[in-house]
C-alpha positions in Angstrom: -164.9 88.4 -232.4 -161.7 89.5 -234.3 -158.2 88.5 -233.1 -157.4 92.2 -232.9 -160.3 92.6 -230.4 -158.8 89.8 -228.2 -155.4 91.5 -228.4 -156.9 94.9 -227.4 -158.7 93.2 -224.5 -155.6 91.4 -223.3 -153.5 94.6 -223.5 -156.1 96.5 -221.5 -156.2 93.7 -218.9 -152.4 93.8 -218.6 -152.5 97.5 -218.1 -155.2 97.2 -215.5 -153.3 94.5 -213.6 -150.2 96.7 -213.5 -152.2 99.6 -212.1 -153.8 97.4 -209.5 -150.4 96.0 -208.6 -148.9 99.5 -208.1 -152.0 100.6 -206.1 -151.8 97.4 -204.0 -148.1 97.9 -203.1 -148.7 101.5 -202.2 -151.6 100.6 -200.0 -149.6 97.9 -198.3 -146.9 100.4 -197.5 -149.4 102.8 -195.9 -151.0 99.9 -193.9 -147.6 98.8 -192.6 -147.1 102.4 -191.4 -150.5 102.3 -189.7 -149.7 99.1 -187.9 -146.2 100.1 -186.8 -147.4 103.5 -185.5 -150.4 102.1 -183.7 -148.4 99.3 -182.0 -144.9 100.6 -181.6 -145.3 104.2 -180.6 -147.9 103.4 -177.9 -149.8 106.7 -177.8 -153.5 106.4 -177.1 -156.5 108.6 -177.2 -157.6 111.2 -179.8 -154.1 112.5 -180.3 -152.7 109.0 -180.8 -155.3 108.3 -183.5 -154.2 111.6 -185.2 -150.6 110.5 -185.1 -151.5 107.2 -186.8 -153.5 109.1 -189.4 -150.7 111.7 -189.9 -148.1 108.9 -190.3 -150.2 107.2 -193.0 -150.6 110.6 -194.8 -146.8 111.2 -194.4 -146.1 107.9 -196.2 -148.6 108.9 -198.9 -146.9 112.3 -199.3 -143.4 110.7 -199.5 -144.6 108.4 -202.3 -146.0 111.4 -204.2 -142.7 113.3 -203.8 -140.9 110.2 -205.3 -143.4 110.0 -208.2 -143.1 113.7 -209.1 -140.0 115.5 -207.9 -137.3 112.9 -208.5 -138.0 113.0 -212.3 -136.1 116.3 -212.5 -132.9 114.6 -211.3 -132.9 111.6 -213.7 -135.2 112.7 -216.5 -132.6 114.4 -218.7 -130.2 111.4 -218.3 -133.0 109.0 -219.4 -134.2 111.3 -222.2 -130.6 111.6 -223.6 -130.3 107.7 -223.5 -127.3 108.0 -221.2 -129.0 105.5 -218.9 -132.1 103.3 -219.2 -135.3 103.9 -217.4 -134.7 100.9 -215.1 -131.1 101.9 -214.4 -132.2 105.5 -213.6 -134.9 104.3 -211.2 -132.6 101.9 -209.4 -129.8 104.6 -209.0 -132.3 107.3 -207.9 -134.1 105.0 -205.5 -130.8 104.0 -203.8 -129.4 107.5 -203.6 -132.6 109.2 -202.6 -132.9 106.7 -199.6 -129.2 107.1 -198.8 -129.5 110.9 -198.9 -132.6 110.9 -196.6 -131.2 108.5 -194.1 -127.5 109.7 -194.0 -127.9 113.4 -194.4 -131.6 114.0 -193.9 -131.0 115.8 -190.6 -132.2 115.3 -187.1 -134.1 118.6 -186.5 -136.8 120.3 -188.5 -138.7 123.5 -187.7 -142.2 122.7 -186.6 -143.7 125.6 -188.5 -142.3 124.8 -192.0 -140.0 127.5 -193.3 -141.4 130.3 -191.1 -144.7 130.3 -193.1 -146.8 130.6 -190.0 -145.8 132.7 -187.0 -145.1 130.4 -184.0 -147.2 132.5 -181.6 -150.3 132.3 -183.8 -151.1 128.6 -183.1 -150.7 127.8 -179.4 -153.3 125.1 -179.0 -151.8 121.5 -179.3 -154.9 120.1 -181.0 -155.2 122.9 -183.5 -151.5 122.5 -184.4 -151.9 118.8 -185.0 -155.0 119.4 -187.2 -153.1 122.1 -189.1 -150.1 119.9 -189.9 -152.3 116.9 -190.8 -154.3 119.0 -193.2 -151.1 120.4 -194.7 -149.7 116.9 -195.3 -152.8 115.6 -196.9 -153.4 118.7 -199.1 -149.7 118.7 -200.3 -149.9 115.0 -201.1 -153.2 115.4 -203.0 -151.9 118.2 -205.1 -148.8 116.3 -206.0 -150.9 113.3 -206.8 -153.0 115.4 -209.2 -150.0 117.0 -210.8 -148.4 113.6 -211.4 -151.6 112.3 -212.9 -151.7 115.1 -215.5 -147.9 114.9 -216.1 -146.9 118.2 -214.6 -143.7 118.3 -212.6 -144.2 120.8 -209.7 -142.2 121.9 -206.7 -142.9 119.7 -203.7 -141.6 122.4 -201.4 -144.1 124.9 -202.8 -146.8 122.3 -202.4 -146.2 121.8 -198.7 -145.5 125.5 -198.1 -148.8 126.5 -199.7 -150.6 123.8 -197.7 -149.1 125.0 -194.4 -150.1 128.6 -195.3 -153.7 127.6 -196.1 -154.2 125.5 -193.0 -152.4 128.1 -190.9 -154.7 130.9 -192.0 -157.7 128.7 -191.4 -156.5 127.9 -187.9 -155.2 131.3 -186.9 -156.5 133.9 -189.3 -154.8 136.1 -191.9 -152.4 137.5 -189.2 -150.9 134.0 -188.6 -149.2 134.0 -192.0 -145.6 135.3 -192.5 -146.3 137.2 -195.8 -142.7 138.3 -196.2 -141.6 134.7 -196.6 -144.4 134.1 -199.0 -143.2 137.0 -201.1 -139.8 135.4 -201.5 -141.5 132.1 -202.5 -143.6 133.9 -205.2 -140.4 135.6 -206.5 -138.8 132.1 -206.9 -141.5 131.2 -209.5 -139.7 133.6 -211.9 -136.2 133.6 -210.5 -135.7 129.8 -210.5 -136.7 128.9 -214.1 -135.1 132.0 -215.6 -131.7 131.4 -213.8 -131.8 127.7 -214.6 -132.6 128.4 -218.3 -129.9 131.0 -218.7 -127.2 128.8 -217.0 -128.1 125.7 -219.0 -128.3 127.7 -222.3 -124.9 129.3 -221.5 -123.2 125.9 -221.0 -124.8 124.5 -224.2 -123.6 127.5 -226.2 -120.1 127.1 -224.8 -120.1 123.4 -225.9 -121.4 124.2 -229.3 -118.9 127.1 -229.9 -115.9 125.2 -228.4 -116.6 121.7 -229.7 -119.4 120.9 -232.2 -118.9 124.0 -234.3 -115.2 123.2 -234.8 -113.9 121.4 -237.9 -111.7 119.1 -235.7 -114.2 118.1 -233.0 -111.9 115.5 -231.4 -109.1 118.0 -230.8 -111.6 120.6 -229.5 -113.1 118.0 -227.2 -109.7 117.1 -225.8 -109.2 120.7 -224.8 -112.7 121.5 -223.6 -114.3 118.3 -222.2 -111.8 117.9 -219.3 -112.5 121.6 -218.3 -116.3 120.9 -218.4 -116.0 117.7 -216.4 -113.7 119.3 -213.9 -116.1 122.2 -213.5 -118.9 119.7 -213.0 -116.9 117.9 -210.2 -116.3 121.3 -208.5 -119.9 122.3 -208.8 -121.4 119.0 -207.5 -118.8 118.6 -204.7 -119.6 122.1 -203.5 -123.3 121.6 -204.0 -123.3 118.3 -202.1 -121.3 119.6 -199.2 -123.5 122.7 -198.9 -126.9 121.2 -199.6 -126.6 117.5 -199.2 -124.3 116.9 -196.3 -124.8 120.1 -194.4 -126.8 118.3 -191.7 -123.9 115.9 -190.8 -120.9 118.0 -192.0 -121.5 121.7 -191.7 -118.9 123.8 -193.6 -118.9 127.5 -194.7 -119.1 128.4 -198.4 -115.4 129.2 -198.7 -114.2 125.8 -197.2 -116.7 123.9 -199.3 -115.6 125.8 -202.4 -111.9 125.0 -201.7 -112.6 121.3 -201.3 -114.7 121.4 -204.5 -111.9 123.2 -206.3 -109.4 120.5 -205.3 -111.8 117.7 -206.5 -112.4 119.7 -209.7 -108.7 120.0 -210.5 -108.1 116.3 -209.8 -111.0 115.4 -212.1 -109.8 117.7 -214.9 -106.3 116.1 -214.7 -107.7 112.5 -214.8 -110.1 113.3 -217.6 -107.4 115.0 -219.7 -105.2 111.9 -219.4 -108.1 109.6 -220.2 -109.0 111.5 -223.4 -105.4 111.5 -224.6 -105.3 107.7 -224.3 -108.7 107.4 -226.0 -108.1 109.9 -228.8 -107.6 107.3 -231.5 -110.9 105.7 -230.7 -113.0 108.9 -230.8 -114.3 109.7 -234.3 -114.9 113.2 -235.6 -118.7 113.1 -235.2 -121.2 114.6 -232.8 -122.5 111.2 -231.8 -119.0 110.1 -230.7 -118.4 113.3 -228.8 -121.7 112.8 -227.0 -120.6 109.5 -225.5 -117.9 111.4 -223.5 -120.7 112.9 -221.4 -122.5 109.6 -220.6 -120.6 108.6 -217.4 -120.6 112.1 -215.9 -124.4 112.2 -216.5 -124.9 109.0 -214.5 -122.8 110.5 -211.6 -124.9 113.7 -211.9 -128.2 111.8 -211.6 -126.9 109.9 -208.5 -125.5 113.0 -206.8 -128.6 115.1 -207.5 -130.8 112.3 -206.1 -128.7 112.1 -203.0 -128.9 115.8 -202.4 -132.7 115.8 -203.1 -133.2 112.9 -200.6 -131.3 114.8 -198.0 -133.2 118.1 -198.5 -136.7 117.2 -199.6 -137.4 114.3 -197.3 -138.4 117.1 -194.8 -141.3 118.0 -197.1 -142.8 114.6 -196.3 -141.7 114.1 -192.7 -141.3 117.6 -191.4 -145.0 118.1 -190.5 -145.2 114.4 -189.3 -142.1 114.9 -187.1 -143.8 118.1 -185.6 -147.0 116.1 -184.9 -145.1 113.2 -183.4 -143.1 115.6 -181.1 -146.3 117.4 -180.0 -148.2 114.2 -179.3 -145.3 112.4 -177.5 -144.2 115.4 -175.4 -147.6 117.0 -174.9 -146.4 120.5 -175.9 -145.4 122.7 -178.8 -141.8 123.3 -179.5 -140.0 125.5 -182.0 -137.8 122.6 -183.1 -138.7 118.9 -183.3 -136.3 116.0 -183.5 -137.0 113.5 -186.3 -137.1 110.0 -185.0 -135.6 107.2 -187.1 -139.0 105.6 -187.8 -140.3 109.0 -189.2 -137.2 109.3 -191.4 -137.7 105.7 -192.7 -141.3 106.6 -193.7 -139.9 109.4 -195.8 -136.9 107.6 -197.3 -138.8 104.4 -198.2 -141.9 106.3 -199.4 -139.8 108.5 -201.8 -138.0 105.4 -203.3 -141.3 103.4 -203.5 -143.2 106.3 -205.2 -140.4 106.7 -207.7 -140.3 103.0 -208.5 -144.1 102.7 -208.9 -145.1 106.0 -210.5 -141.9 107.8 -211.4 -141.6 106.7 -215.1 -144.4 109.0 -216.3 -142.8 112.2 -215.1 -139.3 111.0 -216.0 -140.5 110.7 -219.6 -142.2 114.1 -219.5 -139.0 115.8 -218.3 -136.6 113.7 -220.4 -138.3 113.6 -223.8 -141.7 115.3 -224.0 -140.6 119.0 -223.7 -137.6 119.0 -226.1 -135.2 116.4 -227.6 -132.2 115.8 -225.4 -128.8 114.3 -226.1 -126.0 113.8 -223.6 -124.5 117.2 -224.1 -127.8 119.0 -223.5 -128.6 116.8 -220.5 -125.1 117.6 -219.1 -125.9 121.3 -219.4 -129.2 120.8 -217.5 -127.4 118.9 -214.7 -124.7 121.6 -214.5 -127.5 124.2 -214.3 -129.1 122.5 -211.4 -125.9 122.5 -209.3 -124.5 125.9 -210.3 -127.7 127.8 -210.0 -128.5 126.5 -206.5 -125.0 127.4 -205.3 -125.1 130.9 -206.8 -128.6 131.6 -205.7 -128.0 130.4 -202.1 -125.0 132.7 -201.8 -126.9 135.7 -203.2 -129.8 134.9 -200.9 -132.2 134.4 -203.8 -135.2 132.2 -203.2 -135.1 129.3 -205.7 -136.8 125.9 -206.3 -134.6 123.0 -207.5 -137.6 121.6 -209.5 -138.1 124.9 -211.3 -134.3 125.3 -211.9 -134.1 121.8 -213.6 -137.1 122.4 -215.8 -136.0 125.9 -216.6 -132.7 124.3 -217.7 -134.7 122.0 -220.1 -136.6 125.0 -221.5 -133.4 127.1 -221.8 -131.6 124.3 -223.8 -134.7 123.9 -226.0 -135.2 127.6 -226.8 -131.4 128.1 -227.5 -131.6 125.2 -230.0 -134.6 126.9 -231.6 -132.7 130.2 -231.9 -129.6 128.6 -233.3 -131.5 126.4 -235.7 -133.5 129.4 -237.0 -130.4 131.5 -237.5 -128.6 128.7 -239.3 -131.6 128.2 -241.7 -131.5 132.0 -242.4 -127.8 131.8 -243.1 -128.2 128.9 -245.6 -131.0 130.7 -247.3 -128.9 133.9 -247.6 -126.1 131.8 -249.2 -128.5 130.4 -251.7 -129.8 134.0 -252.5 -126.2 135.2 -253.1 -125.6 132.3 -255.5 -128.7 132.8 -257.7 -128.1 131.9 -261.3 -125.0 129.7 -260.5 -124.7 126.0 -261.2 -126.2 123.7 -258.6 -122.8 121.9 -258.1 -121.2 125.3 -257.2 -123.9 126.1 -254.6 -123.7 122.6 -253.1 -119.9 122.7 -252.9 -120.0 126.1 -251.2 -122.7 124.8 -248.7 -120.6 121.7 -248.0 -117.5 123.9 -247.2 -119.7 126.1 -245.0 -121.0 123.2 -243.0 -117.5 121.9 -242.4 -116.1 125.3 -241.5 -115.4 126.4 -237.9 -117.2 129.4 -236.3 -114.6 131.9 -237.4 -114.4 130.6 -240.9 -118.2 130.6 -241.3 -118.3 134.3 -240.3 -115.5 135.2 -242.8 -117.3 133.3 -245.6 -120.5 135.2 -245.0 -118.8 138.5 -244.8 -117.0 137.9 -248.1 -120.2 136.8 -249.7 -122.0 139.9 -248.6 -119.1 142.2 -249.7 -119.3 141.0 -253.3 -123.1 140.8 -253.6 -125.6 143.5 -253.0 -128.1 142.7 -250.2 -131.8 142.7 -250.9 -133.4 145.8 -249.4 -136.1 144.4 -247.2 -138.5 146.3 -245.0 -138.7 145.5 -241.2 -142.1 143.7 -241.8 -140.6 141.6 -244.6 -137.6 140.5 -242.4 -140.0 139.6 -239.6 -142.0 137.4 -242.0 -138.8 135.8 -243.2 -137.9 134.9 -239.6 -141.3 133.2 -239.2 -140.7 131.1 -242.3 -137.3 129.8 -241.0 -138.4 129.4 -237.3 -137.9 125.9 -235.9 -140.1 125.0 -232.9 -138.0 122.5 -230.9 -139.8 123.0 -227.6 -143.3 121.6 -227.2 -145.4 124.7 -226.4 -148.3 122.7 -224.8 -145.9 121.2 -222.3 -144.5 124.6 -221.4 -147.9 126.2 -220.8 -149.2 123.2 -218.8 -146.1 123.1 -216.5 -146.0 126.9 -216.1 -149.7 126.9 -215.2 -149.2 124.2 -212.6 -146.3 126.1 -211.1 -148.3 129.3 -210.7 -151.3 127.6 -209.1 -149.4 125.2 -206.8 -149.3 127.4 -203.7 -152.9 128.7 -203.9 -154.3 125.3 -204.9 -152.6 123.4 -202.0 -153.4 126.3 -199.6 -157.1 126.1 -200.6 -157.2 122.4 -200.2 -155.4 122.5 -196.8 -157.9 125.1 -195.5 -160.9 123.0 -196.6 -159.4 119.8 -195.0 -158.6 121.7 -191.8 -162.2 122.9 -191.5 -163.4 119.4 -192.2 -161.2 117.9 -189.4 -162.3 120.7 -187.1 -166.0 119.9 -187.9 -165.6 116.2 -187.4 -163.8 116.6 -184.0 -166.4 119.1 -182.7 -169.4 117.3 -184.2 
């Protein structure tokens, strides 16, 4: 046997050991939940067994949320090399758990998001089966999406599951179809808004900084404004979305606090850049480093807000089941006990640590190439879009916003790169017959020129040289020649397809699981 064969066997064995280790740790977590729920809660009978099963599924759901959804918060920072994979996982795990435990809330609606009408399911047992089926279906769909490398909305997963199980338990009339219409609208609104906002920030940075001949001076003017705006956005976002369970403020008050923090950050950043101006070189790589620390803060704050908000996707149905089993009746609101919140918080962090790297790499580097500036724009998009959409009453998904930001940045780069290639080709056409040195000198001047100077140079060139008379078809063919594809199309189609089928797929699975539970109980 060749040495290469031994090396391949050893590599496969190591990979297998890692997979078994991850699986073992996950199973150990679920077993610990089972033991605690069975011994500490003290509920017996059929409903007690269902509570134990639901708690185990809740832990499984939380791990899948950590493995899939958290990638959107830290993926761009990792993809831009602002932080290492290990550093991102440590930061996200800590802040996800902190967000869930500190600001995760004490009350959750028992019928998730108004998807099912409260008067449609009045039987305690049916309600417990409905929520158990919803948890399991949502978790299974997330597990599948993570396995194929598709970041999907965990909120949509659990909402679709509750819808499917609710219709199975109470018929088509049990569903609140108006709410579902808003969720369907968010499939389009979220990525489009996220993409537009991220692309707008990147275009601003390019025009104001990287397209200028003196990038250091431009950065000293613009970067403090951008960082100050980021501080305002994230402060407001965190107060409204992350801390709203423990510190409830209206939008105006939150905005005023955010404005104060933003102005203070701008002032501190402007002073810091003045002191560091001699150490910043006039290169794009050097300017990029100015966004590294803000990106790390953004990853931490997004993780905190995500833990505070999305922990309910894992423990909301579980809290509803626990409340129904313990009190023996259905209620419109269910308190979340500490042990249930711990299941969600630990599960999200554990899932991220064990299985998160795959989706982090997908978001950070497999859709389009990211640097610190582009990743900063995506982080800004995540905060700004959620704030604007919530005030306008638009239904949005934070997962879709973040990924829409990645797509927006990538497609803007394609557009700008294609335009630039066309400009260079146009310059060469206008210099036909001239010495190579003359053309190269002109191109060199063009590359170093600012935005205004570039425009003036092109206008002067066109004024003294007759343009070729091309037909519409010929111009279209020329654009195809110069087109640069900087966004991986296969990733776009795969993720878009996963988004579209998330609600119906989780709904179908939940309905099947509900009927299975119903059949087992009545066998």
